[in-house]
ZAMARGU-4260 file (C-alpha; in steps of 0.2 Angstrom, whole numbers, plus 5000, padded with zeros to 4 digits):
<rodrens>
0) 5314/5537/5529 | 5322/5537/5512 | 5339/5531/5519 | 5330/5517/5528 | 5321/5512/5511
5) 5338/5513/5502 | 5346/5501/5515 | 5332/5488/5513 | 5332/5489/5494 | 5351/5486/5494
10) 5346/5469/5500 | 5347/5455/5487 | 5360/5460/5474 | 5372/5468/5487 | 5370/5453/5499
15) 5374/5441/5485 | 5389/5451/5480 | 5395/5452/5498 | 5393/5434/5501 | 5402/5430/5485
20) 5417/5442/5490 | 5418/5434/5507 | 5416/5416/5500 | 5430/5419/5487 | 5442/5422/5502
25) 5441/5403/5506 | 5451/5399/5490 | 5462/5415/5491 | 5480/5416/5497 | 5476/5431/5508
30) 5482/5432/5526 | 5469/5431/5540 | 5470/5449/5544 | 5467/5454/5526 | 5452/5442/5526
35) 5444/5450/5541 | 5447/5467/5534 | 5438/5462/5518 | 5423/5455/5529 | 5421/5471/5539
40) 5423/5483/5524 | 5410/5473/5513 | 5398/5472/5528 | 5399/5491/5531 | 5394/5494/5513
45) 5380/5482/5513 | 5373/5488/5530 | 5377/5507/5527 | 5386/5506/5543 | 5398/5520/5549
50) 5408/5507/5559 | 5408/5489/5558 | 5419/5478/5569 | 5423/5459/5570 | 5428/5452/5586
55) 5435/5434/5589 | 5435/5424/5605 | 5452/5422/5614 | 5448/5405/5623 | 5463/5407/5634
60) 5457/5423/5642 | 5438/5420/5639 | 5437/5437/5630 | 5432/5445/5614 | 5446/5454/5605
65) 5443/5467/5591 | 5452/5459/5576 | 5446/5470/5562 | 5436/5486/5558 | 5435/5498/5544
70) 5435/5512/5556 | 5449/5525/5557 | 5445/5529/5575 | 5460/5525/5586 | 5450/5526/5602
75) 5438/5513/5595 | 5451/5501/5588 | 5460/5501/5604 | 5446/5499/5616 | 5448/5486/5629
80) 5444/5467/5627 | 5427/5462/5633 | 5424/5447/5644 | 5411/5434/5638 | 5394/5438/5645
85) 5398/5456/5649 | 5392/5471/5638 | 5382/5469/5622 | 5395/5459/5612 | 5399/5448/5627
90) 5381/5444/5629 | 5379/5440/5610 | 5395/5428/5612 | 5388/5419/5627 | 5370/5417/5621
95) 5373/5415/5603 | 5358/5427/5598 | 5358/5444/5590 | 5356/5460/5600 | 5350/5477/5595
100) 5353/5493/5604 | 5344/5509/5600 | 5357/5521/5607 | 5373/5514/5614 | 5377/5531/5621
105) 5363/5529/5634 | 5361/5510/5636 | 5370/5504/5652 | 5373/5487/5644 | 5385/5495/5632
110) 5403/5496/5641 | 5412/5509/5630 | 5398/5523/5631 | 5412/5536/5632 | 5419/5531/5616
115) 5402/5530/5608 | 5399/5548/5612 | 5415/5554/5605 | 5414/5544/5589 | 5396/5548/5586
120) 5390/5530/5587 | 5371/5527/5590 | 5362/5512/5586 | 5370/5495/5586 | 5366/5478/5578
125) 5377/5464/5585 | 5376/5446/5579 | 5386/5430/5583 | 5399/5422/5572 | 5394/5404/5573
130) 5402/5388/5566 | 5394/5371/5569 | 5384/5378/5583 | 5399/5385/5592 | 5401/5404/5593
135) 5419/5410/5588 | 5416/5429/5588 | 5404/5443/5585 | 5400/5455/5571 | 5395/5473/5575
140) 5387/5486/5565 | 5384/5504/5571 | 5375/5518/5563 | 5376/5537/5568 | 5357/5540/5570
145) 5343/5532/5580 | 5338/5517/5570 | 5327/5501/5574 | 5335/5487/5564 | 5322/5477/5555
150) 5320/5458/5554 | 5327/5458/5536 | 5342/5468/5541 | 5346/5456/5556 | 5344/5442/5543
155) 5356/5450/5531 | 5369/5452/5545 | 5367/5435/5551 | 5369/5428/5533 | 5385/5438/5531
160) 5391/5432/5549 | 5388/5414/5544 | 5398/5415/5528 | 5412/5424/5538 | 5413/5411/5551
165) 5415/5397/5538 | 5429/5407/5530 | 5438/5410/5546 | 5437/5392/5552 | 5442/5386/5535
170) 5457/5397/5536 | 5461/5391/5554 | 5460/5373/5548 | 5472/5376/5534 | 5484/5384/5545
175) 5483/5370/5558 | 5485/5356/5545 | 5501/5365/5539 | 5507/5366/5556 | 5504/5348/5559
180) 5512/5343/5543 | 5528/5353/5547 | 5528/5346/5565 | 5527/5328/5557 | 5541/5332/5545
185) 5552/5339/5559 | 5549/5324/5570 | 5554/5312/5555 | 5570/5322/5551 | 5575/5322/5570
190) 5572/5304/5572 | 5582/5300/5556 | 5596/5312/5562 | 5596/5303/5579 | 5599/5286/5571
195) 5613/5293/5561 | 5622/5300/5576 | 5619/5284/5586 | 5627/5273/5572 | 5641/5285/5567
200) 5646/5291/5584 | 5640/5277/5596 | 5628/5288/5605 | 5613/5283/5615 | 5596/5289/5610
205) 5595/5303/5623 | 5613/5308/5619 | 5610/5309/5601 | 5594/5320/5604 | 5604/5331/5616
210) 5618/5333/5603 | 5605/5339/5590 | 5597/5351/5602 | 5613/5358/5607 | 5618/5361/5589
215) 5601/5370/5587 | 5603/5381/5602 | 5621/5386/5598 | 5618/5390/5580 | 5601/5398/5583
220) 5593/5386/5570 | 5578/5374/5572 | 5581/5356/5576 | 5573/5352/5559 | 5586/5362/5550
225) 5600/5354/5560 | 5593/5337/5557 | 5592/5339/5539 | 5610/5345/5538 | 5615/5329/5547
230) 5605/5319/5535 | 5612/5328/5520 | 5630/5326/5527 | 5627/5307/5529 | 5620/5306/5511
235) 5635/5315/5504 | 5646/5302/5513 | 5637/5288/5505 | 5638/5295/5488 | 5657/5298/5490
240) 5659/5279/5495 | 5651/5274/5479
</rodrens>
């Protein structure tokens, strides 16, 4: 009973600190793996959880994949992916609602009961990671003894999951914007290099593009790199003419 009281009293101050730590990740230069590791570590501390895991949806396979956990258990870390709608986490991902399990070792909804027994996992609280009404993953917290998660505990984990989802999606948006920017820069360089080859060597558009592509493959360098080399060569020639 004392342990349960301690978990509840940990509430406000620890929640604020946890949300602040996760929120700081938005402006950090950490890699996504580091951000996810931070989220599960902070969550485990706040929830007094012996294993906390974060799973993200792989849309191409319609599966949940464990992306981060503070657990050192190799068996848990390498457990199979879960189809959306299957098992506890799959149900949470599909329905977008928290699920509690009193004893995962005995509950038939829980798929990896053999791992739960070996790793001494008992009660589970699983909540969705949702961003703009779309579920992107699931956050799981396990404790080693029978425990009925209170409404306040569920609210705490949902608050952390909500903040975590914002951080994850913001990171993805930054990465996507960088990729788009790089693609645009590459296209501009290729178009300019094509024009140079067409003027300089009397090639057609397709022939010029094929030449750049061949240089790229032969030298194992990107078409952007080859295009920039062609542009630089042309600029150097213009300078020498002056």
